[in-house]
N, C-alpha and C positions, 0 to 999 in steps of 0.2 A: 504494500500500500504506500509506504514511504517513497519507494523507488518511483512509482507512478506519479506521485505528487511532484517530485523534483523534475521528472520528465515533462510534466505539464507546465511547470514554471519556466523551464528552458524553452519550450515551444512558444509560450506566451511572450517571453523576452524577445524572441526572433520576430514575432508578429508585430510587437510594439515598435521595434527598431525600424522594420520595413514601413510601417504606417507613419513613422515620424514622431511617435510619442516619447521615445527615449532618445536623448541627445547623445551624439557620438562624442568620444573623447577628443577634444580639440587641443589637448596639451602636448600632443606629439610634435607640433610645429615649434614649440618653444625649445630653445637650445639648438637652433638650426642656422646654417649659413646657406643662402641661396645665391646662385650665380648661373650665368649662361655661357655657352661656348660657341665658337665659330662654325661648328657643324650643326647648329640648330637645336641643341639640347639645353633644357633648364634642369639644374641639379639642386637637390637638398641634401646637405651633409650634417652629421652630428658635430657640433662645435667642439666637443671634448676630444675627439679622436679622428675626425675627418672621414669617418665611415659613412657610406651613402645610405640615406633613408628612402629616397625615391629619385627617379629621373623621368623626364617627359620630353620626347623629341617633338618640338613644336613646329619645326620647319626643316626642310632639306637644305636651306641656305643659311648663311651666317645670321646670328642674332647679335646686334651691335648696340644694345642699350642696356642700362643697369636696371635690375628689378627692384621692386619695393614691396613690402608686406604690410597689410593692415586688415583688421577684422577677419583673420583667418584666410585671407586671399593673398597670393603673390601676383602682382601686376607686372607684366612683362611686355614691352614693345617689341614687335617683330617687323623690321624694316622690309625684309624680302617679300612679305605678304601685305605690307601696309596695314597691319592689324595690331590691336591691343588685346592681350589674353589675360584672363583672370583664372588662376590655378589654385585649387585647394591646397593650403600650406601644409596640411597633414598628410595628404594622400597623393598629390600631384595630378589629380583629375581636373580637367578643364571645366570651369563653372560657366563662363561666358566668353565670347569672342566678339569684338567690335571691329568692323571693317572701316578703316579710316579713309580709304580711297585717296591716298596721298602718296608722297614719296617716302624718304627716310623718316622713321619714327624715333623720337628721342626719349630720354629717360623720364618717366612720369613723376609727378608730385601728387600727394594725397592730402586733402584738407576738407574737413566737414563732410565726410562721406562722399567726396567727389574726387575723381581722378582728373588731373590736369596734365595734358601732354601736348608738346609742340611737334609739328611736322614741317618738312619742306615739301614742295610739290614736285620735285624732280631729283634725280640722282646728281651727285656733285660734278660728274664729268659731262653732263648734258648742257651744251652751250647754245642750244637752238631755241630755248624758250626762256622767258623771264622767270625768276624764282620768287616765291613769296612764302612767308611763315604763317602757319595757321595754328591757333590754340583751340583745342577741343576740351570741353568739360563733360565728363561721363559719370553717370551714377555708379558708385562703387559696388553696390549690392546687385544691381540688375544689368549693368552694361549698356543702359540706354543713354543716348545723347541728350544732354541738358541744353547746351548751346554751343555755338562755334563762332570764332572771330578770325577773320582773315586780315592780315596786315597788308601793307602796300607792297608793290613789286620791286624786286631788285632788277637791274638792267640785264637784258639778255647778253650772253657772251661773257658773263662774270662767273667765275668758279665759286661754288659754295663749299669747297672742300675743307675750309677751316673748321667746320663744325665738329665738335668732339663727340657728338651723339650723347653727351652727358649734360647738354644745355637744357636745364629744366627751370620753369618759373618758380617764384617764391610767393607765398600767400601770407599776408599779415593783416589782422583786423578787418577781414572782409574785402581786401584789395589784393589783386594778383598782379605781379610785376614781371615783365620779360622784355627782351630786346628782339627786334626782327631783322630779317635780311635787308629790309628797306632803309636801314640806318636810323630807325626810330625806336625809342624806348617807350613802352606802354605801361600804364596803370589802368586796370579794368575792375569793374565791380564783379566780384567772384560769383555772385548769385545769378547774374544775367548777361555778363560780358559787355556791359555798357562802358564806354571810355570815360575814365575819370580825368585823365590828362595824358599828354604825350610830349616827349622831348626829342627833337631832331638833332642827332649827332652828325649825320652825313656818312657814317661808316657802319657796316653791318655789325651785329652783335652775335657772338657765338660762345658767350660765357655766361654762366648763371650769376645773377646778382645776389647781393646780401642786404639785409635790413638791420640797422643799428640805431636805436634811440631816436626814431623819427626821421631818419635819413635812409635812402636806398643808394647803394653803390654799385656801379656797373663798369665794365671794361669793354671797349670796342675793338674792331679789327685793326685800327690804326695804332692802337696802344694808348688811347686816351683813357684815363681813370676818372670817372665822373662821380661827384657827390650831389645827389638831387634831394630836394625836400619831398618826403614821402607823400605828403598830402596835396601839394600843388605842382610838383615837377620842376620847380625853380632850381636853376643851377646854383649850388653853394660854392663849390670849387672844382677845378679841373687840373690834372697834372699829366705830363707826358715825359717818360724817361727812356722808353724803348718801344719797339714795334710789336704789334699783334698780341692781344690778350685773347687766346683761343681756348684756354682752360679756366676752370672755375676759381674765383677768389674765395678765400676763407678769412675769418675774423675771430678775434677774442673779445670783441665789443669795445676795444680800445685802439687796436691796430688792424689794418687791412694787409693781408699777405697776398701779393699779386705775382703770378708767374708770367713771364714774357718770353716770346719766341726769339726775338733778335735785337740785340745780343741776348742769349739765353741767361735769365737771371730770375731770382725770387727777391722781391723788394718789399719791405715793410714800411707802411705809411701810417701816420696818425689819422684816425677817423675824424678828428676835430677839424684839422686844417690841411690835410694832405702832405704834411711835412715828412720827409724821408727819415726813417729811423735807422735802417740798416739795409745792406744789399748782400746777397749770397749768390756766387757764381758756381754752378756745378761743373763737373769735368766735361760735360757734353750737353746736348739739347734736352730740355725738359719735355717729357713725353706725356705726362698725365697731370691732372690737377693735384695740388697738395692736400693733405688732411691735417687738421689741427686738433689735438687731444691732450689735455692735462699739461699744457706748456710745451709740448713737442710738436713740430711740424714734420710730417713724413712726406718724402718727395722722391720721385723716380727720375732718372736720366737715361737717355737712349743707349748709353754705353754699358748699361747693366748695373748701375749703382742705386742702391736704396739708402736714402739719407734719413737720419733722425736729427733735427735741428732745434736748438734752443730758441723758442719764439721770442724771448726777451733780448737776446744778444745776437742772434743770427749765426751762431757758431755750431759746428758739427759735434753732436754728442756721440753718435756712433754711425758707422756706415757698413754696408754689407753688399757683397757681390751677388746679384740675382740675375739669372739668365732671362733676358727679355722681360723686364718688369713693366708690363703693359697695361696695368689697371691702376686707377686711383686707389691708394690704400684705404681699407676700412678698419677701424679700431673699435673693439667692444670688449669690455671686461678684461682689459689688460692684454688682449691678443690682437695682433695685426694680421690682416688677411690681404694678400696681394697675388695677382695673376703673374705667372712666370712661364711663358710659352704655353704649353698645353696643361700646365699644372696650377692648382690653387695651393698656395703655401700659407701656413699659419706660423707666425713668429711671436715670441714674447715682445711686447711693445717697448719695454724699458731697456732691453739689451740686444734684441735681434736674434735671439737663440731660436733655432727651429723647433717647433712642436710637432707638426705633422705635415704631410704633403699628400694631395690627392691628384691623380692623373686623370684628366678628362679626355674625351675622344677628339677634341679639337682645341684650338687656341682660346685661352681665357682673355677676353679683350676689354671687358667693362667691370666696374666695381661690384664687389659682393655686397649682399644685404644680409645683416645678422639680426635674428630675433633671439635675444638672450633667454636664459632659463627663467628670468624674472618677468619676461614679456616685453622689455624695451626693445626698440628697433633702431638699428644704426646702418648707415650707408655712407660710402666715401664721396658724397656729394653735398657736403655741408653739415655732416654730423647727424644728430638724433632726429628721428621723425616719430611722433606719437602714433 
């Protein structure tokens, strides 16, 4: 009799799960690092040892944007299909897919249950058509489009190759900020896409902005660093020390740390007045955006050097040789994650000591996203995201 009772409970449990009355365990996603590779696969690994939890081949072509996780979903842009995918963070199953009908899809940002993602309308090598930037606002839970905003056109015959595919907008107090290929920096109402203000730089933007104490800071393709009033768009100050800001700026809310292409340098500026604090020159070109965590700036150069730099002094704390360090470093709970060729490597952030290495099926090109065991989410595109 007792045996039959337990069998009945087991059957009842299965029925309830199928009918949706019993919630599945969603804690499996915690303590995971998510990243994509050039052969089209999205991976989830255990942060403790690098062992795979699941993988999903989303495309037969490269995935060249960084994922982000929120509300149990991993959001991944897939440029080869001009699509945005939402994948269950615990199982890897696709929950929804939105067709953007555009060109390259950049790394998304999530705010207030909305996914914000920028796209170009053409491939970088296509010189036959004008290029323009489009911002899409998509419901996180359903994958339905809320609104779309198309910026002005960039001249035909102009390469858009400077974009790092990690250019994503920022959202603060209901306003979303981003720069377009048309040389204009925009502030929009995040609820409906209405223009709050715009600032005309004259040079394309391919770098994510940052917001600090009522000001928004952005770098353009010419190398201008702009400080704009976040409410009005008025220019507060502008500086130019080198050419081409193609990767993301980071800040500690007192200083801005800006990577330049030529001559290759990382320069620290005062947020208040743009005064230069220090300059660091790596041994070769900077290939990814820096990351700033706990007073350390982590930076890659094309010759295979991974640097840990003191953010106050601009001096090297430690450096490590890493084969093809081709992603912006992500730091979470004292561990640094960086792509190295077809491998994702985990190092201790304070010393650079290797913890584990995972070999993917293709090159790891964009930043990893980490959901810690406490549930916090980090990505190498400006730090923490709730």
